[in-house]
LOLUMTOR-95108 format. One record per atom (N, C-alpha, C): x, y, z. Coordinates in pm, whole numbers, plus 32768, in hexadecimal, padded with zeros to 4 digits. Layout:
// LOLUMTOR-95108
XYZ
...
// end
This chain:
// LOLUMTOR-95108
833A7EBC755B
82E77F257598
82EF7F1D7630
83057F8F766F
83097F947701
827C7FA07739
826C7F7577B5
81EA7F7D77FA
81F57FD87873
819F803A787B
8197809578ED
8113807E7934
8119805C79B4
80A080467A03
809980AE7A73
802C80F97A78
8018815F7ADF
7FA581337B38
7FC181217BB8
7F5C80F87C19
7F3F816C7C78
7EC4819D7C74
7E9681FC7CD8
7E5581AC7D49
7E9C81987DB5
7E7081407E21
7DEA816F7E5A
7D8481197E4F
7D02813B7E86
7CC081B27E44
7CE581CF7DC7
7CB282457D80
7C1B823A7D67
7BEB81C27D50
7B5B81AD7D3A
7B0F81BB7DBD
7A9181E27DB1
7A3E81F97E28
79AD81DC7E02
795681F07E63
78C581E67E4A
788C82747E54
7814828C7E20
77DB83137E24
77D5834B7EB3
77F783CB7EBF
77FF840C7F42
779D84817F4A
7759848A7FBA
76F884F77FCC
773C857F7FC8
77B985867FFB
780286057FFB
781E86377F6E
781B85D97F0D
783685FE7E82
77B885F67E2D
774486027E6E
76C686027E25
76A6857D7DE5
76D085117E23
76B4848D7DED
771784607D83
778684A77D76
77EE84827D17
786584457D61
78BE84077D17
793A83D27D51
79A9843A7D40
7A16842E7D8B
7A87848A7D78
7ABC848B7CE9
7AC084187CA7
7AED84147C1C
7A9084627BC0
7A1184647BE0
79AF84A97B8B
79B785407B99
79E185737C0D
79E686047C1F
7A72863D7C0B
7AD885E87C11
7B6286197C00
7B7886437B6F
7BC986AA7B5E
7BEE86D67AD7
7C6086817AA4
7C4486267A47
7CA885C57A19
7CAD85BE7980
7CD98628793F
7CDE862878AC
7D3F85C27872
7DA985A478B8
7E0C85467884
7DDC84B6788E
7D93849778F9
7D5584127901
7CEE84047892
7CA2846F7877
7C3F846C780B
7C8384577784
7CF584997771
7D41848976F4
7D6E83F876E4
7D9B83BB7751
7DC68330774C
7D5182D67725
7CDC82F07760
7C6582A07740
7C3D82AE76AD
7C4983257676
7C1F833D75EC
7C7682F17588
7CEF82CB75B1
7D4B82857559
7D5481EF7576
7D1081C175E0
7D1E81357606
7C9A80EF7620
7CA28083766A
7C2A8036768C
7C1B80327724
7BA380477752
7B85804C77E2
7B367FD1780C
7B2E7FBF788E
7AE07F5378C4
7ADB7F5A795A
7AA17EF47996
7A9C7EEA7A28
7AFD7E7F7A56
7B377E987ACB
7BA37E427AFC
7B837E0F7B88
7B8A7D8A7B99
7B7A7D4A7C1C
7C007D0B7C41
7C497D447C9F
7CD07D117CBC
7CD57C7E7CE0
7C797C527D36
7C7A7BC67D61
7C027B787D2D
7BAA7BBA7CE6
7B307B7C7CB4
7AB67BCA7CE3
7A467BBF7C9D
79CD7C0A7CC0
799F7BEF7D4F
797C7C5B7D96
79457C507E1C
79A97C387E8B
7A2C7C397E6B
7A927C1F7ED0
7AD87CA17EF6
7ADF7CBD7F78
7B257D347FA9
7BBB7D187FA7
7C067D6E7F68
7C977D5B7F5B
7CE37DC27FAD
7D497D967FF2
7DA97DF18030
7E157E107FC8
7E607E7C7FE0
7EC07EAA7F7D
7F2A7E417F5C
7F5F7DFE7FC1
7FC77D9A7FAA
7F927D2A7F52
7F1C7CF87F71
7EE07C8C7F23
7EC77CB97E93
7E907D317E85
7E6D7D637E00
7EE97D747DA9
7F4F7DB67DDE
7FC57DD37D8D
80137D557D6D
801E7CFA7DCC
80627C7C7DB1
80197C2F7D42
7F957C307D46
7F477BEB7CDF
7F567C307C59
7F517CB57C59
7F637D017BDE
7FE77CDF7B9A
80517CCD7BEA
80D67CB17BB4
80EC7C1E7B93
80867BCC7BAB
80917B3F7B86
80C27AE47BF4
80BD7B147C70
80EA7AC37CE2
80767A9A7D3C
80007A8C7D04
7F8A7A6A7D53
7F9479E67D9B
7FE4798A7D67
7FF179067DA6
803C790D7E2B
807779807E4A
80BF798F7EC8
806779C77F38
7FE979E77F1B
7F967A2F7F7B
7F7D79E17FFC
7F75795C7FF5
7F5A790E806E
7FCD791780D2
8043793A80A2
80B7794580FA
80E679D68108
80927A3480DA
80BB7AC080D8
80AC7B028160
81147B46818D
810F7B958208
813C7C2281E7
80F67C82821D
81137D0D81FB
81947D3F823D
81AD7D1082B5
82217D418300
82A47D3882B4
82C97CC28281
83497CB68239
83537D1081BF
82E47D228177
82E57D798102
82FD7E0A812A
82BB7E368194
82CC7EC081C2
83597ED781F7
838E7E76823F
84177E818274
847A7E8B8201
84687E36819D
84BF7E388128
84B87EBF80E1
843E7EF280D2
842C7F72808F
84617FE880DF
846B7FD88162
84A0804281B7
8538804281BC
85767FE0817A
86087FDC8173
864D7F9981E7
86037F4D8238
86417F0682A7
866D7E7B827B
86D67E4882B9
87087DC2829A
86B77D5A82E7
86777D02829E
86277C9882DA
86737C1582CB
869E7BDD833C
86EF7B64833B
869C7AEA835E
86D07A75833C
868D79F98361
867E79F483F9
860879D08428
85F079CA84B8
85AC7A4684F0
85BA7AB984AA
85757B3384D5
84E07B2784BC
84917B6F850B
84037B7F84EA
83E97C1484D4
83987C2E846D
83827CB7843E
82F17CE0844F
82DB7D628463
82557D988479
82437E1D8431
81CA7E398407
819D7EC183EC
81657EF28471
81737F73848F
81427FA9850E
80ED802584F6
808B8038854D
803B80B38550
804980F485D9
8061817785D9
804A81C58652
7FB581E18659
7F7981C986CC
7EE781D186D9
7EC28215875C
7E3E8227876E
7E09826287E8
7DA682018827
7DBA81E088A6
7D60818488ED
7D2581C88968
7CB5818F8999
7C7981C28A14
7CB5817A8A8C
7C7B81908B01
7CB381558B7B
7CA780BD8B7E
7C4F80848B2C
7C417FF38B24
7C947FB88AB2
7CEB800A8A78
7D417FE28A08
7CF07FB5898F
7C7E7FF8897B
7C337FE68900
7C54805A88A1
7C61803A8823
7C94809A87C2
7C2880FE879B
7C49817C87AE
7BEE81E88785
7C15821E86FC
7C94822186DF
7CC6824F865D
7D468201863E
7D4381B985CE
7DB3816085AD
7E2281A6855F
7E108227853E
7E6F826F84EA
7E8B82F88529
7EED82FD8583
7F09837885CE
7F9E839585CD
7FC1841085B1
804E843685B4
807E84468643
810184378653
813E844786D7
81B084AB86CA
81BE85088728
822D85688721
82B58522871B
8312855E86D3
8393851C86BD
83DB84FC873E
83DB8559879E
8425853F881B
83E684CB8867
836184C28867
831E845388AA
833D83CF8864
834283D387DE
8360835A8792
83ED832887AE
844C838287AF
84D7835B87C6
84E983238853
84A9836388B4
84AF8330893E
847082A68948
83FF82958901
83BA82148903
841181A588CC
844E81BB8859
849C81518819
8514812C8870
8557818E88A7
85C8817088FF
859B81208979
852B814789B2
84F681008A27
84CB80728A03
848D8060898E
84627FDB8963
84DC7F828946
85437FBD890D
85BD7F7088F4
85F97F3E8978
85FE7F9789DB
86327F708A5F
85D97F058A9E
85567F178A91
84F77EB98ACC
85067E2E8A8D
850C7E288A09
85167DA589C5
85997D6089E7
86027DAC89F0
86847D718A10
86897D3B8A9F
86587D8C8AFD
86617D638B89
85F97CFB8BAF
85807D038B78
85137CA98B9F
850D7C298B4D
85377C308ACF
85257BBD8A76
85A57B908A2F
86117BDB8A40
868D7BB789FD
86877BC88967
863A7C2A8939
86257C4188AA
86577CCB8880
86797CD78800
86977D5987C6
861E7D898778
85FD7E078788
858D7E458741
85C37EB386E7
85987EB28669
85BC7F1A8608
853B7F5985D6
85357FDD85D3
84BC802385A7
84E280938547
848B80AA84E4
849D811C8489
841581558465
840581D88476
838A821C844C
838C822783B4
831C82078372
8316820D82E1
82BF828082AE
825682A482F5
8203831882CE
819E8336833B
81A283B0836D
814383E083D1
812D837D8444
80C4832B843B
80A382CC84A5
80D882408489
811A822D8417
814681A783EC
81D7818D8410
81F3810F8431
827D80E78449
828F8053842D
830C80288435
832B7F998428
83827F72849F
837B7EF384C4
83C47EC38538
83FC7E38851E
84737E218552
84B17D9D854E
84CD7D7085DC
84B57CEF85F6
84E27CB08672
85497C48864D
85BD7C4D8691
862B7BF28675
864F7BA886F6
86597B2486EB
867D7AD58760
86587A44874F
866879F887BA
864E796887B7
85BC794A87D9
859078D587A8
850C789D87CC
849878F987AB
84A1793D8738
8432798F8708
83E57942869D
836379578698
830E79128638
82B9797785EA
82A5795C856A
824979AD851A
81BD7970851A
81AC79008561
812978BD856A
80D5790185D6
80B6797F85BB
807079D4861B
800B7A2985CE
7F977A3F8608
7F317A9585CC
7F477B2485FC
7F657B7D859E
7F7A7C0B85C0
7F207C608567
7EA37C75858F
7E447CBD8539
7E657D528532
7E457D9284C0
7E567E2384B7
7DF67E688518
7E1B7EDD854B
7DC47F2285A9
7D457F548567
7CD57F4485AC
7C557F73857B
7C097FBB85E9
7BC0802085C8
7B78806E862C
7B178018867A
7B1A802586FD
7AC47FD88755
7AFD7F51877B
7B6C7F29873C
7BA97EA88759
7C0B7EB487CE
7C2A7E41880A
7C8D7E3F8876
7D1A7E4D883D
7D6C7E9B8881
7DF67EAB8854
7E477E2D886F
7E2A7DE988DE
7E747D708902
7E2F7CF788C4
7E367CEE883E
7DEB7C8787F5
7E447C1A87BB
7EC37C1C87DC
7F217BBA87A3
7F097B3287E4
7F037AC98790
7EE97A4287C1
7F4779DF877C
7F70797587C2
7FC0790C8781
7F6B78C0871D
7FA8789C86AC
7F6178518645
7F6B77BB865D
7FD1779386A6
7FE3770686C8
7FF876FC875F
800376808791
8019766A8820
80AC765B8842
8104767887E4
8193766A87FE
81C176D18863
822D76B088A9
8264770A890E
8293778D88CF
82D177858858
830477FE8816
8291785987EA
8226781E87B7
81B3786D878C
817278B28803
815F786A886E
812278A388E7
817A79118921
81FD78F98925
825B795C895B
825D79DA8904
825D79C98881
82637A3D8828
81E67A938834
81717A54883E
80F67AA08852
80FB7AEF88D4
81307AB2893B
813D7AF589BC
819C7B6E89B1
82097B5C8967
826A7BC88956
822B7C3F890D
81E37C2388A1
81A97C908852
81407CDB88A3
80EA7C9388E9
80877CD6893E
80CA7D2A89AA
81397CF889DE
817F7D448A46
81BD7DC38A0E
81EC7DBD8991
82247E348950
81B57E9B8939
81427E6E890F
80D07EC988FA
80AB7F0D897E
80A07EBD89E8
807A7EF48A6B
80E57F538A9F
81647F2F8A8D
81D17F848ABB
81D380088A6D
81B4800389EB
81B1807F899B
814680DD89CF
80D480A589F9
806980F98A31
809581398AB5
80DA80EC8B07
810A81218B87
816B81948B70
81C581848B10
822B81EA8AF5
81EC82678AB8
819882568A51
815E82C98A0D
80F983138A64
80B982CD8AC1
8056830C8B18
809683698B7E
811883618B8D
815E83BC8BE8
8157844C8BBA
813184618B3A
812A84E88B03
80BB853B8B43
806084F68B88
7FF4853E8BCC
7F76854D8B7C
7F7585168B02
7EFB851D8AB1
7E9284BE8AEC
7E1D84F08B14
7DB784978B4D
7D8D842C8AE9
7D8183B08B15
7D5883458AB9
7CC983588A89
7CB0832C8A0D
7C29832C89D9
7BF983B089A2
7C5084148994
7C2984928956
7C8784AD88E3
7C61850C888D
7CB8852E881D
7D3D85628851
7DA785348815
7E2B855E8841
7E94850D87FA
7F10851C8822
7F7B84CF87E1
7F6D843A8800
7FB283EA87B2
7FAD835987C4
7FD883318850
7F9782CA8886
7FC182988909
7FDA82018908
7FEF81C9888F
800E813B8887
804C811C87FF
80A080B587FB
80DA8084877F
80AA7FF48769
806F7FDB86F5
80367F5786DC
807B7F158664
80CC7EAC867C
81097E61860E
80A47DFE85D4
80A67DEF8550
804C7D8F850F
808D7D5E848D
804B7CFD844C
80807CC983CE
81017C7C83DF
810B7C2C8448
81867BE48467
81B17B8683F5
82337B7A83E3
82657B1C8380
82FC7B14837F
832E7AB58334
83BE7AA28326
83EB7AC98299
846C7AC38283
84A77AE38202
84687A8D8195
84477ACD8124
84077A8480B8
84627A80803D
844A7A1F7FE7
84967A0F7F6D
843779FD7EF8
84427A537E93
83EB7A4D7E1E
84407A3A7D9F
840479FC7D3C
844679F17CBB
84587A7D7C80
84CE7A9E7C4F
84E37B257C17
84817B437BA5
84557BBE7B9F
83F87BEA7B39
84327BD47AAD
84B47BEA7A9D
84F47BDB7A1B
84F27B4A79EC
85017AED7A4B
84FB7A5F7A28
846C7A337A0D
84127A637A60
83877A3A7A57
83437A6C79D8
835E7AEB79B6
83167B2A7946
83707B5178D1
83F47B4578E4
844F7B6A7879
84597BFF7862
843C7C4F78C9
843E7CE078BF
849A7D1B7928
84EE7D7978FF
85447DC4795A
84F07E32799A
84D97E2B7A1E
84747E807A5D
84AD7EDF7AC5
84667F4E7AD6
84857FAD7B40
84047FD27B88
840F7FF87C07
839C801A7C5A
83AD80A77C8F
835781027C66
835A818D7C92
82EE819E7CFC
831781A57D7A
82B581A87DE8
82F381E97E62
829B821F7EB8
82C782557F37
829A82007FAC
822981BA7F9D
81F481668009
825280F08021
827380D8809E
82D1806C80BE
829D7FE48093
82197FCF8098
81E07F50806D
82007F357FDB
81E87F977F86
81FA7F847EF6
828E7F7F7ED3
82DE7FCF7F15
836F7FC77F00
83A17F3C7F28
83687F067F94
838E7E807FC0
83677E167F5C
82F07E247F21
82C67DC57EB9
83267DCC7E43
834A7E467E1C
83AA7E567DAF
84307E157DCE
84617E2A7E47
84E07DEE7E71
84D67D567E70
84687D227EA7
84577C917EB0
844F7C507E26
841C7C9B7DC3
84107C687D3B
848D7C817CE8
84F37CBC7D25
85707CD47CDD
856D7D4A7C7F
850D7DA57C92
85097E1D7C3F
85717E827C6E
85947EDF7C17
85DF7F547C40
857F7FAF7C8B
85A77FDB7D03
854F80307D55
859C80AF7D7B
859181177D29
85DE81917D45
85A981DD7DBD
860382217E02
85DB827D7E6C
85AF83007E2B
8539832F7E4F
850183A67E10
84EA84107E7B
852C847F7E6D
852284EA7ED0
849185187EDF
846085177F5B
83DA85497F76
836B84E87F59
838C846C7F2F
832384077F18
830283C77F9D
828883DC7FCD
826483B38055
82008340805B
81B883287FEE
814B82C87FF4
80CA83058025
80CA83878042
805483CC8075
8026843A8017
7FC7848B8045
7F9384F77FF2
7FF985667FDF
806185688031
80C885CF8027
813C85A57FCE
812D85397F83
819B85047F33
81C685667EC6
8243855B7E9D
827B85B17E34
825685767DAC
81E885A47D74
81B2856A7CFA
820B858B7C82
824B86017C84
82A386277C16
831E85CD7C11
835485AB7C85
83C985547C89
83A684C77C5A
832D849A7C77
830284177C48
82F584167BAF
82BE84817B78
82B3848B7AE6
833C84867AA6
839B84D07ADE
842384D27AA9
846384487AAF
845184047B20
8489837E7B2F
844C831C7ACC
83C983287AB4
838582D07A56
83B682E879C7
83C7836579A2
83F68387791B
848283517904
84DA83607966
8562832B795A
856182947953
850D825479A4
850981C179A6
84D881897921
848081D078DE
844A81A0785E
84B6819977F1
852481DF7805
858E81E077A1
85DC815D779B
85E78117780D
863B809F780D
85FE802A785A
857A802C786D
85357FBC78AD
84BF7F8F7857
84A07F0E785F
84307ED77813
83AB7EE8785B
83B17EF278E0
83377EFE7930
83507F63799F
82FA7FC679A8
8308802F7A0D
828580367A5D
828F80197ADE
821D80227B39
822580A67B85
81BE80F77B79
81B681767BC4
813F816C7C23
815A817C7CA2
80F2816F7D08
80E381F27D54
8068821F7D67
804B82967DB7
7FE7826E7E23
801282747EA0
7FC082427F0E
7F5F82A67F4A
7F6883257F22
7F19838D7F63
7E83837B7F64
7E44834F7EF5
7DB183417EF8
7D8082E17F64
7DC982757F79
7DA082167FE0
7DAF8251806B
7E1B829C8080
7E2E82DD8103
7DBF8341811F
7D9A838F80B9
7D2D83EF80CB
7CAA83A880EA
7C94833580AA
7C1982E980C3
7C1382B88153
7C8282808184
7C85824C820D
7C7782BC8274
7CA08335824E
7C9083A782A9
7C0883EA8299
7BB883BF8236
7B3683FB821F
7B3C848781E6
7BA684A8819F
7BBB852F816C
7B99853680D7
7B1F855C80BA
7AEC855A8031
7B3985B97FD6
7B4686367FFF
7B8986987FAA
7C1C86777F97
7C5986407FFC
7CE586157FEF
7CF285A87F86
7C8F854F7F80
7C9284E47F1C
7C82851E7E90
7C29857D7E81
7C1785BD7DFE
7C9985FF7DD2
7CDC86447E2E
7D56868C7E0A
7DC7862E7DE3
7DD685BE7E2A
7E4385637E07
7E26851C7D83
7DA785047D64
7D8484CC7CE1
7DAB852E7C73
7D9285AF7C8A
7DB786147C27
7E4F861D7C18
7E9886037C86
7F2A86017C7D
7F5A858A7C2C
7F1785197C3B
7F3A84A47BE9
7F2384C27B56
7EB585077B39
7E99852E7AAF
7F0785897A79
7F3785E57ACD
7FA4863E7AA5
802385EE7A8A
803F858C7ADE
80B385357ACB
80A884E97A47
803084B57A2C
8018846D79B0
802F84C97938
7FFF85457941
801285A478D5
80A585BF78B9
80F285CB7924
818285DF7919
81C3856B78CE
819C84F278F4
81D5847B78B6
81AE84727823
812D84887804
80FF847F777A
813E84E97721
8158855D775C
819485CB770F
822185AB76E3
826785587733
82F585407719
831484B176ED
82AC846476D2
82C083DE769C
826183CE7624
826F835F75DF
821A8346756B
81C882C9757F
814682D5756A
80F082607575
810C81F97508
8157822274A2
817C81C47439
81D98158746F
8229817C74D2
828B811C7504
826E80E97590
8200811575CD
81E280EF7657
815080C57664
813A805876A8
80B3802E76CD
809780657759
803080B77767
801180F777E8
7F9380B87823
7F9F808A789E
7F2C805678E9
7F1580AE7962
7E9D80E17971
7E76813379E5
7E0680EB7A2E
7E1980D97AB1
7DB280937AFD
7DB880BB7B91
7D4C809A7BD5
7D4780A07C67
7D4C80107C96
7DA57FF27CF4
7DB97F667D1E
7D437F2E7D6C
7CF27F857DA4
7C787F5C7DEB
7C257FD97E03
7BAB7FC77E2C
7B5580387E50
7B6580567EE5
7B7680D57F04
7B7D81027F8F
7B0B81647FAA
7AB1813E8002
7A4081948023
7A6A82008086
7A61827D805C
7A8282EB80B6
7A1A82F98124
799E82D58106
793282DD816A
7946827481D7
796B81FB81AF
797D818D820F
7A0B81848245
7A6881C88203
7AF681C78228
7B33813B8220
7B0980F081BD
7B40806981AB
7B2E803D811A
7B707FCF80F8
7B657F978072
7ADE7F528062
7AAC7F527FE9
7A2D7F107FCA
7A407EB67F4F
79E17E5C7F34
79F27DFE7EC5
79CD7E337E3B
79AD7EB37E2F
79827EE97DAE
79F47EE47D48
79D47EC87CC9
7A3C7EC97C60
7A6F7F577C48
7AE67F617C12
7B247FE37BFA
7B357FF97B63
7B4480767B38
7B5C808E7AA9
7BEB806E7A81
7BFC803F7A07
7C80802479CF
7C7E804E793C
7CEE8083790B
7CFB80A3787D
7D8680787850
7D8D803D77D9
7E0B8014779D
7E16805A7716
7E8680A07702
7E9880EF7689
7F2080D2764B
7F2380BE75C9
7FA080A77580
7F82809274ED
7FEC808D749F
7FDB8082740E
7F97800173E4
7FA07F997439
7F627F187417
7ED97F067457
7EA77F6F7496
7E267F6674DA
7DC17FC27496
7D5C7F887454
7CF57FD87413
7CA28022747B
7C7380997459
7C2780EA74B9
7B9480C274B8
7B4F80E87522
7ABE80D4752C
7A7B815D7538
7A0181617569
79B781DF756D
79C0822875F3
7A0E81F27653
7A19823276D6
7A7382AD76CC
7A48831B7707
7A92839876FC
7AB483D67783
7A9D838F77F0
7AC483C27874
7AE5834D78D0
7B3E8369792F
7B688301798B
7B16830B7A0B
7AA682C57A0C
7A4F82BF7A82
7A1782327A8F
79E082197B03
79A781947B1D
793481747ABF
78DB81D57AAA
786581BC7A56
788A81B379C3
78E582097995
790C82067908
7954818578E5
79A881557941
79F680DD7927
799E80627913
79288063794E
78CE7FF07943
789D7FDC78B4
78AE80427860
7881803977D5
78F6801D7776
796D800477AE
79E57FF6775D
79F57F707718
7A4B7F6F76B3
7A617EF87663
7AB07E8A76A6
7AF47EA87715
7B3E7E40775D
7AE07DE277A7
7A687E1177C4
7A0D7DC17815
7A387DC378A6
7A2D7D5278E6
7A507D477974
7ABF7CDF7984
7B337D0A79B4
7BA57CB179BE
7BD57CA87A4F
7C1F7C407A6D
7C537C2B7AF5
7CE97C437AF8
7D1E7C4E7B72
7DAD7C627B83
7E007BF37B44
7DCF7B797B4D
7E187B077B16
7E237B0E7A7E
7DC97B587A3D
7DCA7B6479AB
7E227BD6797B
7E427C3579D2
7E7C7CB379A3
7F077CA37966
7F647C6079AE
7FEB7C537979
7FEB7C0178F9
7F947B9D78F0
7F897B4D7875
7F5E7BA77800
7F017C01781B
7ED47C5F77B3
7F447CBB7789
7F8C7CF277EC
7FFA7D4E77CD
806A7D077780
808F7C9077AC
80F97C457769
80D27C2676D9
80537C0B76C2
80267BF0763A
802E7C6975E0
80267CE17619
80297D5B75CB
80B57D9175B5
81117D747612
819A7DA87604
81F87D4175C5
81CD7CC375BE
82257C59758C
823A7C5F74F5
// end
């Protein structure tokens, strides 16, 4: 029996005043998710354990059975890998945000798009700056709207550096050495200088600092080096594929040795090509034992505070699910639908609340839950499970 896992990133939420005290899952029209629940068992899911706030990388790695790697997990290398860049030994990798800062370089908005011509000018200027000032090569690739990945290549670079993700009200120049070594101190200085130089270059556009407008700074974060993971096929005995648009999830798939197809229009955002993802998932189910389908849009809508956008992308996921169920048979496939963590649209961040999960297949008896929502799942026969338990449960059902 093959296993199909569908993750709606940050699909779970808390009640919102804009929705009359309901969650986006409760108001979205999701007949296919309801159909899945009527045939399977539901429950509540804590990716890292009750009361723990999970980031997407931590949650998905734990879900796939790689939770023991979390202490050494860095987001940068995974995103770089997922973006299709070559990460060599000695390189340091970053996830990057284009952001907006005020005159004191405090972040007003950590997620801001930048016009293409300004971005291209910036990258060329930063490449020249790094080469002439530090003797380094810089490689950059935009992955979606305000997101990018960056590589620094050269001598005497260290990953022993603190590079926090940008947060509103925080200082942009927040990079600090993690150790007292010369390489760590030098690398922190280099990264801060790149951030400051990006602000100088982007501010030439004439946009006044501290007001709404295009991005005026580039902030690298999630520093790390090339990682090596045990292949998913060796670890779990399953031939796996990863259907995703988000560079982070594609990178996790690549690092785990999964097949990671390129999908036209798959962006990792609310604008993703949901029909193409459904098609890719259906094809993958024909010759793979495990198919991971990830849709990042709900989390992006949550971080942007866009309630209706979140409802719409959830309904698109339901449509994708319907497409898949229409063209596959639950007799031969175990389907797991879950949200990897809760994303509060009101707070624009992840929260520790458990998320709904449903598992459906010929070997899974049904319970009385008939809708895929946070409140309904709490009454399900699965009870409350953690990320560390999920792959063990799935392997027990498909073995």
